N, C-alpha and C positions, 0 to 999 in steps of 0.2 A: 232882700232883693240884691242880687249881684249887679254892680254897676258896670257900664262899659269901660270906665277907667280902670277898674280892678282887673277886668279881663285883659286889657292891654298891658298892664303892669306884669301880670303873670306870664303872658306870652313872651314879652321881652326879657323877663328874668331867666328863662330857661335857655336863652341863647348864650353862646360863648362870650365871655367878658370882652367888651370893647367892640363887639360886632354890631353894626347898624342894620336895621331891618327895614326894607322898603315898605311904603304905604300899602301897595297892592297886596302884599303878603299878609299884613296886619288886617286889612279889610276882609280878605277871604276867610281867615280863621275866626275873626270876631263875628262876622255876619253868620257864619255857620253855627257857632255856639249859641248866639242870641236866638236864632231861628228855632233851634232845637229846644232850648230850655225855656225861653220866654214866649215861644210860639208867635213870633212876629218878625217882620222884615225890618232891617235897619239900613238906613241909607249911608252912602259914602260920606255925605256931609255931616251926619251925626257922629260917625266915627272920627272924622277929622276934627270936629269940635271937641270931642273928648280928648284927643291927642293934644290939641292946642292948650286945653286946660292943664293937662299934665306937664307940658313944657313950661307954662307960666308959673306953675307951682314948684318947678325944679325937680320934679319926680322922674322925668325923662328929658333927654336932650336930643336936639336935631343936628344931624350932620349931612354931608353931601350925599351919602348913600342911604339915608333914612333916619331911623330913630333907635336909641339905646336907653336902657334904664340907668339911672344914676344911683349912687350909694344911698341918697335920701329916699329914692323910690324903693330901693330894696328894703329899707327899714319900714317904710309905710306898708309895703306889701306883707312883710312878716307879721305886722300887727293885725292886718286883715285876716290872713290865713290862719294864724294861731287862735284867733277869736272865733271865726266862723267861715269855713270854706265851702259850705254847702252851695252847690250850683256851679262851682268852678270845674274846669276841665280836669278829669281825674289823671290822665296821662301827664298833663302839665304839672299837676301837683306832685306826682311821684318823681318827675324829673327835677322839680324845684327842691324837693326833700333831698334827693341824691346830691345835688350841687351844693347844698348846705352841709350835708353829713360827711361825704367822702374826703373833703379837705382836712377834717379832723380825724376820721377813722382810717384813712388810707394807710398810715404808718403801722397800724395794727393788723390790717388785712394783707398788706403786701408780702410779708414772709410766707404766706400760704399760696401766693401766686407766682413768686419768682422762680424762674428756671423750669417752668412747666407750661404746657399749652393750656389756654383758658378759653372757655366758651362764654359768651355774653348774651344777655337778653335785653333787647331794646323795647321801649314802650312807645306807642303812638295812639292817637285818638281813635276810639272805636268807630267803625264805619256805620253801624246801625244806631249807636248812641255815643256821640263824642263827649258827653259830659260824664256819664257814670260807667262806661265800659272802656276797656283798654285792648288794643290790638298789640300782639307781641311778635317779635321776630327773634328767633333763636339763631345766633351767629356762631358758627364753629371755627371759621377760618378768617384770617385777615384779608386774603384774596383766594379765589377758587381756581383761577386759570392763569397761566397754562397748567399749573399744578397747585394743589392746595398748600397754603402757607399758614401755619398755626398762629393764632393770636398769642403774643407774649407780652406780659405786663410786669416789668421789672422795677419801675420807679413811679413816683407820684405824678410826674408830668404825663407819662403814658396812661396812667389810670384816669386822669382828668380829661385827657383827649377823648376817651371812650365815654365818660360821663357826659361830656358836652355833646356827644353824638347820640344822646338819649339812652345810653346803656345804664341800667340800674342794678343789674344782678350779675354776679361773677361766679363762674362755676369751673374750677380748675380740675385737671386730670389727677388721678390718684398716683400716677407714675410721672416722674420728672422727665424732661426731654432727654432722649437718648438712652433711657433705662427701661428695662422690661420687668420691673418688679414694683409692687405698691409701696409707697412711703408710709401709708397709714392702714391700719385695720379699721375700717369705717363700718359702724353699726348704726343703721338708720331706724329709729323706733317710731312707728306710725300706727295709730289705732284704726281698726276697721270702722266702716261707716256707722254701724249701730252703736259701737262703743264710743265713737267720736261724738255722736249726737247726745249721749247720755250726760247727766250732770257730773258724773265722776270719771268720765273718760280721760280727761287730762290728768287727773290725780292718779289714775291707774298707770298711765305712761310714766309719770314721775316715779312711781314705786318700782317699775321695771328698770328704769334708768338708774335709780339708787342701788338696786341689787347688782347691776352690772358693774357700776363704779366700785362697789365694795369688793367684788371679785378681783377687779384689776388692782385695787389697792393692796389686797391680801397677797397678790402674786407679783407685786413689784413692777407692774406695767405702767409706764408713763402714758398719760392721755390728756385730752381736753374733752369736756362735755359742753355741748352748746344747744340752746333752743334752736329749733329748725327755722324759725321765722313764720311758722304757720300754727300747727297743733301738736308737733312732736319734738323729739330730741334726737341729737346725733352724738355718738361717742367716737372720737378719733384716737385710737391707740397707736403707739409707735413701737414696733418690734424690730430687733436688730436682725436684718436680713443676712448679715455676715455670720450669724450664729451657725455652727455646724449642722444643727437640726434642720434649719430652714434651707441652708445651702444644699442639703441632700435631696430636696424635693424637686422632681423634674418639672412640675408646674406649680410655682409658688402662689399664683393667683387661686388655683383650685384649692390649695392647702389653706389659704386665708379664708376662703368660703367655708371650708370644713371647720375651721376654728370658730367662725361666726355661728355656725349651726350648733356646735358643741357648747358654746357659751350660752346660747338660748336654752339648750337642754339642761345645763347646770342651773341656770337662773330659774327656770320653770320649777324644778324640784325645790329650790331654795324658797321660792314664794309660796309653794304649797305646804312646805314643812314649817316655815317660820312665818306665821300669819299675823304678826303684830302690825304689819303695814295696812291691813284691812281696817283696823280701828283707827290707826294714825291718820289715814286719808279719808275716813268716813265712807268707805265703800260698802254699801248695804248688801248688794248681790254680786256674787262672783261665780262665773261659769268656767270650770276647768276644762281644758288647759287655758290659761289666761294669755299665753304667748304662742307664737308660731314662727317658724322660719320658712314656711311654704309661701313663696312669692306669688305663684300662680293661684288661680281659683279664688279671686277676691271675695266672691259672695260667700264662700265657706269660712272666711276669717273675719266676718263682719263684727263679731264681738270679741276679737282678740287683738293683742298688740303684736304687730309684725316686727320681728328682728330681721331687718332687710339687709342682705349681704350683696345685693346685685351690683353695687359699684366696684366690687372686687373682681375686676377684669381689665385686660389691657385697654388703656384709654378710657377706663371708667371714670365717671366724674361725680362730684358732690359740691353743693353750694359752699362757698368759702366762708369760714368764720368771719364775722363782721360784715358780710354782704347783706344788702337789702334783699328781701323776698319780693319778687315782682308782682305777686298776687295780693299780698297783704300790706306791703310797704313797711313791714316790721323788719328788725335786724335779726339775722341768724347769729345770735349772741352767745359767745362763750361765758360760762358762769362757773363758780366754784361748785364742786360736788356737794359741799356742805350747805349750799343754798338752794338745792333743787326743790326741797319741800316748800320753801317760802316764795319761790319764783312765781311772778305773775306776768302775763303776756305784755301788759302795758310797760313793764320795765325795758322792753326791747323797742319801744317807739323811738325813732331816731331823735325826735325833739326832746324826749326825756333824757336821752344819753348826752345830747349836746348841753343840756342844762346842768346835769348832775355829774357828768364825766364818764369817760370810757375806760374800763379797766383792761390792762394788757394781759393777754394770755398767749405767750409765744408758742410756736409749734413744739410739741413734746419731743424730748430726746429719745432716740431708739433705746429700747431696754431688752434685757435678756428674756427670751420667751419660755425658758425651761419650766419655771414654776407654774405658769399658766397652763402650759401644755399638759403637765402632770395633773393639775387640778381638774381639767376637763377630760382627762382620759385619753390623750393623744400620744402619750409616751409612757 
């Protein structure tokens, strides 16, 4: 059973450090959560008694403007949450995780945010279920009037300002500010619903991911591969847009989309011809084609892995490497291409990463596109 004291500690922990919260705000949020989860009303006196106990224990402190959690309170809360957080407010838990994770992970994520517009996703308590559901707000601009001003996050202080404002997920544009060309060739690999629900769906996505990384390795393209934070993978390749071949294209975004489709065609043939991956991943039944680059008609690709190119457009966006995923609370985690087979989703839990360390994967350096374009038949 979650105690009132634990609910108060969690509520205060997600506020900006040093900020004191008035009793009326605490009472409103705690009473709501207790009513929903415990199906009972709680009085202001009961909440005040819980707060007084926390003050006496040194877990929170009282100031002129209300109450704030102490370092001792933060440690006590960590022990509670990491042991059993069932019944605590889900949006608060996600914000709490973000406030613990981003001070460590920010240095790794910032290179993917700097110099470009960023969208953010804020999380709030669900209206119908404040405990187990989350309301989200997708924010594209720092301010909308009198004209839109993009969100720019160039340093750790700016990042934490957004985290303290309940932002947990960071989604940068593929083109940097003032430029009309993509900095990355982003291939988003996602399974259709039927494949996703199968026992070997995740393994099939891994096999497709491995095949694409092998193609990029063979053609000298620099890239990072990362877990999506949900059930798929993304590959961010870096091509040299100053190369004469790419400079000659009137619409470079359209050409990047074509590259993505041809990569899918090449990989589909590779997977059909070299079928050792089927035994390696223990996939018993395969329906060909196993991949598609058709973004529309979702029902027709239910058993396929989509090689999604849809972020390849002006101001297209993709979740940043090292960002939390607002739906799962997992990290969109870069990994070595050699560890795709062994990767497990729990490796991307932010608490796991804080315990065992975060590996740095800097943005890939732009690379010559010629060998790749030859391999997939575009020159």
